[in-house]
C-alpha positions, 0 to 999 in steps of 0.5 A: 500500500502506498502512503497518502499525505493526509496533512494534519488529518494524519494526527486525527486517529491517535487523538480520537483514540486517546480522547475516547479512552480517557473519556469513556474508560474503554480502551479497546473500543477507543483504539479500534475506532482510532484505527478505523478512523485512520483507515477511513481517511486513507480510503477516502483520500486514495479514492477507494471504490468501496470506502467501507470495505476499504476501511476494514480491509486496510485496517486488518492488513496493517494489523497483520503486518505490525504485530510483533509476535515475539512480544506477544509470545513473551508476554504470554509466557511471562504471564504463564510463569507468574501464574505457576510461581503463584501456584507453587507458593513462591509469591506467598513465601516471598511476600512473607519474607519481604514483609519481615524486612521491608516494613514501611511503604517508603522502603517498599517504594524505594526497593521497587525504584532500585530494582527498576534502575537495576533492570536497564537492559530492556523496558519490556523486561523491566515492566513485567518482571518488577511487577511480578516481584514487588506486587506481594510486598506493595500490596501488604504495605497498602501501596496502590497499584496505580503508584506501583505502575507509575514507578515501574513505568518511570524506571523503564523507558527513562532508564533504558534511554540513558543506559549505554548497554541496552536495546534502546541504545542500539535503536538510537545508534542505528538512527544516528548512523543513518545521518552519517554525521558522527564518527562514533554512534556510541560516543554520540549516544553517550554524549546525549545522556547528561542533556536527557533532562526528561530521563534524569528528572524522572528519576529525581521525581520518582525518588522524591515521590518515594522518600517524601511521600509526595502525591497530587492529583488522581494519584493522591486519591488512589493512595487515599483509597489504598490506605482504606484497603482498595488497592486498585488491582485488576485481573486477579480473580483466577488466582483468587480461586486457585489452589496454592501449594503450602510447601512453597519457599522463597526459592520458588519465586527467586530461582525462576526470576533469576533464570529469566534474567540470566537467560535474557542476558544470554539470549541478547548476546547470542542473538547479537552475534557474540558467539557468531562468526563476525568478530566485530560483534564479539564484545558485549556492547557490540552484541547488545547493539546488534541484537533483537531484544524481543527474540531474546526475551522469548527465549528467556521466558521459555527457559525460565518456564522450563526451569520452573517446571523442573523445580516444581513438578518433580518435587510435588509442589504442583502436579503436571496437570496443575502446571499446564492448566496454570500456564493456560490461565496465566496466558489468559490473564495477559490477553487484554494487554496483548490485545491493547498492544496489537491495536496500539501497534496498528494505529501507529502503523496507520499514522506512519505508513499510510497517512505520512505523519512523519512528513507532516512533522518534518514540515512543522519542524523545518517550515517555521523559521526557527531561531536557534535558541528555541530549537531544543525546546521546540524539538522537545515539544514536537518529539513529545507530541509525535511520540504521545500521538503514535505511542512509540518512542523508537518510531519517533526518534527514528523519524526525527533524528535524520531531520533535526541533525541537519537543522541543528548543524545549519542553525547552531552546531553547538546545539547539536548534542542538546537538540539530539537529547531533546529529541530523545527526551521528548520521545521518552515523555510521549512513550511514558505517558501515552495511553497507546504506548506499549510500555504504558500498557505493559506497566499497568499489566505488570502491576495488575492496575487498570490501564486507564487508571494508570494513565490518568494517575501518572500523567500529571507527574509526567507533565510536571517533569516535561514542563521542567524539561522544557524550561531546561531546554529553553535555557540550554538554547539561550546559553549555547548548550551550557549543561549546569545552568540548563539542568539546574533550571529544570531541577528548580522548576521541578521542585517548585511545581511539585511543592505547589501541587502537593500543597494544593492537593493536601488542602483539597483533601483536607477540605473534602474531609472536613466537609 
């Protein structure tokens, strides 16, 4: 199918999907309607003989092309692993063990944050693994599932985008290589890390929320409900009716998760050619940069499930039938997340491949007669808008990096690194906050939180960080890329906004209580 330049109409499908999802709370219907609206625009614009059939036919054709079955299989196998670990008593035993050592909500939140920062290789792996490990602990200490999902999400993509050894670094490196402007793509990526204000300030925000008990907006209400015992968890009814082994120990939780981590690392290296015939991939960094992360994750989840079978069934913790039935139940639990992923990939493909959203964005970036001093801040906004609308950070910086590099070189070469960083930061913000982003979907699934509740509770936090970043990039543009004043400007802005919003939230909740 040939692309059709739909102009501003190219951003209409994601806008429809996002607005409907937030208003109706029905994410499946909203995403499907967004997809169909995009294919309808395409059918009308290309003069299809039968607009109705053209709309439906193109929608499902794009869907089949954009589905990443590796990620679908990984999510399904990980759901199976989580369920059989639960059946073997591992989750219950880990909850008892952790509750003796992690006795406060602050310690639980900090442990979750620390684990999120530690798992920096891939955001998908981060989202689902941390939820599996920390949910029993945070439930015991009355942490809302919304806050757990926020911490998981805020330590996924924002951490991966500043980790030199990660699947994200590889994706950015491939985009940088396409410009031909850098001697070393890896060195260019590393140079963007100090200026990636969204990633850095997101980490600051997470630790402020954990350490200072700062909440505002819908998150404050979710936490208040959690204190009353309403955690906001979803999708646990099947587990509630399951027969759980009383002989399970913490090893039933730890061993499969450790196996998952080890197999993931080995899978990334193998897939990247570490043991292959080409010597240029015989280093860890080169192999990780060359790997397809989703394939390694599939192998890892299958390997961890095999370890769990060997560990549980011969010892009589779970019967053969119970183990296999548990795998099916775990896969069923991941079905909603998988459907949302498929629809999100489809709407992204409709925008990028059919309606020429990249062309529209390129014209918006290059046709406005930008002043060099405003370039980083404007690029941040454009990247944020595009990533939020399409739900993909990788697609966004893949589109924008080839555009912004020559623009920055022409306007002010001193701002090249800052502008690249703003591109990555805006892309991550959109990925972090969009309802149709795969990491947002997986974070809510990993935490067992309602997807729309996760989006609505974390969006104010993400917007505060994004506004602070915008200020930082304005200062960076005016100072020709000076790091210290620009970062401090963003940090001070973040501190002021968080303090004011927290105080307002406290006053409103007190007023509501008194009334």
